[in-house]
Every structure is written in structure tokens, then in C-alpha cells.
C-alpha positions, 0 to 999 in steps of 0.5 A: 493657820499652818501652825494651827493645823499642826496643833490640831492634827496632834491633838486629834491623834492623841484623842483618837488613841485615848480609849486604849488608855481608859481601858486600863481602868475597866474596874474603876467607876467612870465618876471616880476616874473623872475625879482623878482626871480632874485632880491630876490635870489640875496638879500637872497644869499648876506645875506647868504654869508655875514653871512658866511664871504665869500665876499673875495671869491666874490672878487677873482671871480671878479679878475678871467676873466675865472671864471667870464665868466663861471659864467656869462654863467651859470647865463644866462642859469639858468635865461633862464630856470627859465623864460621858466618854470614860463611861462609854469606853469602859462600857464597850460603846467605842463605836458610839463615841466615834459617831459622836465625834463624827457629829461634832464637826457638823455642830461646829459648822452650825455654831460657827455660822450662828455665833461667829458669823462664819460663811462656808462656801458652796463646796464646803456646804456640799461637804457638810451635806455629804457628811450629814447624810453619812451620819444620818445613815450611821445613826439609823443603822445603829438602831436606837437614839444615840444619846452618847453620841449626841451628848459628846458632840454637844458638850465638845462643840460648845466647849470649842466655841467657848474656847474660841470666844474666850481666847485665853492662853492654853495653859492658864485657861486649862488650869482655870477650867480644872480649878472650877471643877476641882472642889467637886472632884475632891468632894467626891473623893471624900464621899467615896471614902466615907461610904467605903466605895473607893476603888482607885486607891486599891489598884496595884501600884503600877496601875495607880501610877498609870492613873496618876498620868491621867493629868498629862494624858488629859492636858497635852491634847487640850493644850494642842487643841487650845492653840489650834482653836486660837489660830483656825476657823471653827468650821475648819477645825471641826473637819480636821477632827475627823482624824480622832473618831476615825482612829477610834472607829478602827480601834473599836473594830480591830482592837476591841472587836465591837460589831460593825455593820457594812452600812457603818463602814459605808458611812465611814467612807462617805465621811472621808469623801466629805472631808476631801470635798471640804478640804478642796473647797477650802483650798479653792476658796483661799486661792480665790480670796488671794486673787481678788 
């Protein structure tokens, strides 16, 4: 559990600062950035798996139809999440991405109850109610249906559930997921070249090298997340996730200068209150379980 918590904290800090990285490529369309992200993630993970001498595991996955279908589903989910996130960041919707990842822990708890039969205690339900109220206040203050937020929460929540149910090794699992969407990414490259709309390949050398690093930037937090998901309950993992959107929210205010209302800041304070309540209830529940 402690090892899982450390991995989760590292993953969510990395995700929290990720908008700073994607802002480097404001002039590149989101779909093209995604295609590079997929290709270079596959390359990086292929090298990592080769160094670990794990190609035998890839062969076993290819021979298992059920596992292959599960990894295909998780690969499509995370690719959709990447596309929405990149588009939102580069179109100045960082506040809405932050809201999406605040919504996600609530969805994680629901998924955990429905699919994994996890049972939060009363204190944890209280925390969920506080966080739900905060998210509702934020959404109303935002002024329109937050489709970016809902889409990000849904795709990443279902991805987390898929990772939990698959239980596959982090390195091999991520390589399999990127392999699923690799043909689409390469096909998109061919399409862009055919219609003369390639942007990334015309970037300055230094910027293109930064884009090549998208494989490392993508893979590292996902590897930490996969390790955390295998060692923690899905609902607890979801609440640790508040680290990521909190960092994004602070970036949107102090770095990207997006407008943020006092109501939004009040909702932010409520969410942190919920986090404290949830953590206290979890600790108390653990102590009671040990005392029995």
C-alpha cells in the first residue's frame, strides 16, 4: 500500500505539470501531436521492454484473445484521453481539464462500487458527498456543460478500471496499449504527408527534439500509475489524484493567466476539505479493521 501511494503521488505530480510541456507545441494540431505521442511512446517502451528481456510476455499477450481485447480497450481509452487533454491545453481550457480530473476520483469511487464491489465507509461517503457538491458548484459557475471535463473524467476513469482488472505488468501493458493505436498514428502521418499538412516535421530542431521526448513524458507517469493501480484500492487511488488537477489549476491561474472566479476557488477549498475527510476516514477504517 505504501509503495503504491508513493508511485501514485509521483504519477500525479508528473501529470499535474504536463500542461507546461504541451504548451511548447501550440502551433501543432492536437491530432498530429497525439500521433507523435503514440509513436514515440511505443519506441520508448519497446526499448525498455527489450532491455528488461520481456518480449516473451508480449508473445503471451498476443496468444491470449481475452487479454488482447482488454488491452485494446485500455489503449483506445488512453489515446482518447490524450487527444482531448492536448486539444484542451493548447486551446486555453486548462481550468476545464483541471475540473475533469477533479471529477475523475468521484467516478472512480462509483466504478469501484459497481464493478469491484469496494465498500467505502461512512466517513468516505461523506468526503465523496463534499467533493461532489464542490464539483457541482464549479460546473455551475463555469456556465456551460463541461464536455471536456466529463470526457476526460470518463476516459481516464474507465482506463483506471481496465488497468485494475487486467493486472498486467506496467511496462508490457503500456507497450501493448501503444501498439494497438500505433497503426492509426502511422496512418495519420501518411495522410498528413499526402495532403501536405504536416506541421511537426517543420518545427525547429530543438522543438522537434522536445516532441520526440513525448514518449518518455508519456510513459513515465503511466508506469508509476500502473504500479500504483496494482497496489491500491481504486477509490483511494482516485482521491490521491487530486494532486494532479490542483497543480493544473494553479498553473492555469498563475502561469497561463486564465480567468478564475471566487466561486471556483471556493470549490477548490471544498475539494481539499473532502480529501482531508477521506484520508482521515480511511486511516480510521484501517485501524478498526486491525483491531478486530
